[in-house]
C-alpha positions as CSV (number, residue, x, y, z in Angstrom):
1,M,-18.3,10.0,8.4
2,D,-16.8,12.7,10.7
3,F,-14.9,15.8,9.8
4,M,-11.4,14.2,10.1
5,E,-12.4,11.3,7.8
6,K,-13.7,13.7,5.2
7,N,-10.5,15.7,5.2
8,Y,-8.2,12.7,5.0
9,L,-9.9,10.6,2.3
10,R,-8.7,11.4,-1.2
11,L,-11.1,8.9,-2.8
12,P,-14.0,10.3,-4.7
13,L,-17.5,9.2,-3.4
14,E,-17.8,6.5,-6.1
15,Q,-14.5,4.9,-5.0
16,Q,-15.5,5.2,-1.4
17,Q,-18.7,3.3,-2.1
18,N,-16.8,0.7,-4.2
19,P,-13.2,0.5,-2.7
20,E,-12.6,-2.8,-4.5
21,T,-12.2,-0.8,-7.7
22,V,-9.2,0.9,-6.2
23,L,-7.7,-2.4,-5.2
24,N,-8.2,-3.8,-8.6
25,C,-6.7,-0.7,-10.3
26,F,-3.6,-0.7,-8.0
27,N,-3.0,-4.4,-8.6
28,K,-3.3,-4.0,-12.3
29,V,-0.7,-1.1,-12.3
30,Y,1.5,-2.7,-9.7
31,P,1.4,-6.5,-9.5
32,L,2.3,-7.6,-6.0
33,Q,6.0,-8.4,-6.8
34,D,6.4,-4.9,-8.4
35,A,4.7,-3.1,-5.6
36,K,7.0,-4.9,-3.1
37,R,10.0,-3.9,-5.1
38,Q,8.9,-0.3,-5.2
39,L,8.5,-0.3,-1.5
40,A,11.9,-1.9,-0.9
41,D,13.5,0.7,-3.2
42,C,11.9,3.6,-1.3
43,L,13.0,2.1,1.9
44,E,16.6,1.7,0.7
45,V,16.7,5.3,-0.6
46,A,15.3,6.7,2.6
47,L,17.8,4.8,4.8
48,S,20.9,5.0,2.6
49,T,20.9,8.8,1.8
50,D,21.7,11.7,4.1
51,N,18.2,12.5,5.3
52,D,17.2,14.3,8.5
53,L,13.8,12.7,8.5
54,Y,15.4,9.4,9.4
55,G,18.3,10.6,11.5
56,S,17.5,8.9,14.7
57,P,17.3,5.2,15.5
58,E,13.7,5.7,16.5
59,D,12.8,7.3,13.2
60,R,14.5,4.5,11.2
61,A,12.7,1.9,13.4
62,N,9.4,3.6,12.8
63,L,10.0,3.6,9.0
64,L,10.9,-0.1,9.0
65,R,7.7,-0.9,11.0
66,F,5.6,1.3,8.7
67,C,7.1,-0.5,5.6
68,H,6.5,-3.9,7.1
69,L,2.9,-3.0,7.8
70,L,2.4,-1.5,4.4
71,E,3.8,-4.7,2.8
72,E,1.2,-6.7,4.8
73,L,-1.5,-4.3,3.7
74,M,-0.4,-4.7,0.0
75,E,-0.6,-8.5,0.4
76,A,-4.0,-8.3,2.0
77,C,-5.3,-6.1,-0.8
78,W,-3.9,-8.4,-3.4
79,I,-5.7,-11.4,-1.7
80,I,-9.0,-9.5,-1.5
81,D,-8.7,-8.4,-5.1
82,K,-8.0,-12.0,-6.2
83,Q,-10.9,-13.3,-4.1
84,N,-13.2,-10.8,-5.8
85,A,-12.0,-11.7,-9.3
86,P,-14.3,-13.7,-11.5
87,H,-13.8,-17.5,-11.0
88,G,-11.7,-16.9,-7.9
89,N,-8.6,-16.3,-10.0
90,Y,-6.5,-16.2,-6.8
91,Y,-3.0,-17.2,-7.9
92,S,-2.8,-15.9,-11.5
93,S,-0.9,-12.7,-11.0
């Protein structure tokens, strides 16, 4: 692990060695539907309030792209977590 990775990772060593525990915890706290709703709410607030961070069309497009990719990441994490669940409990959340 190089210097930049060490400075950007917030996970303690135990979670770095077992990242599936982080996925499981996230999915327990925020089921997929709830996580998507939170993301949509954040996006709506960011785009519907007077905010200099998203003042240009490029900034708004970047935010939309980021949220789209983050939603895909959440779905992938949900799938991985379900595949790792005992008995392949894939669709029960």
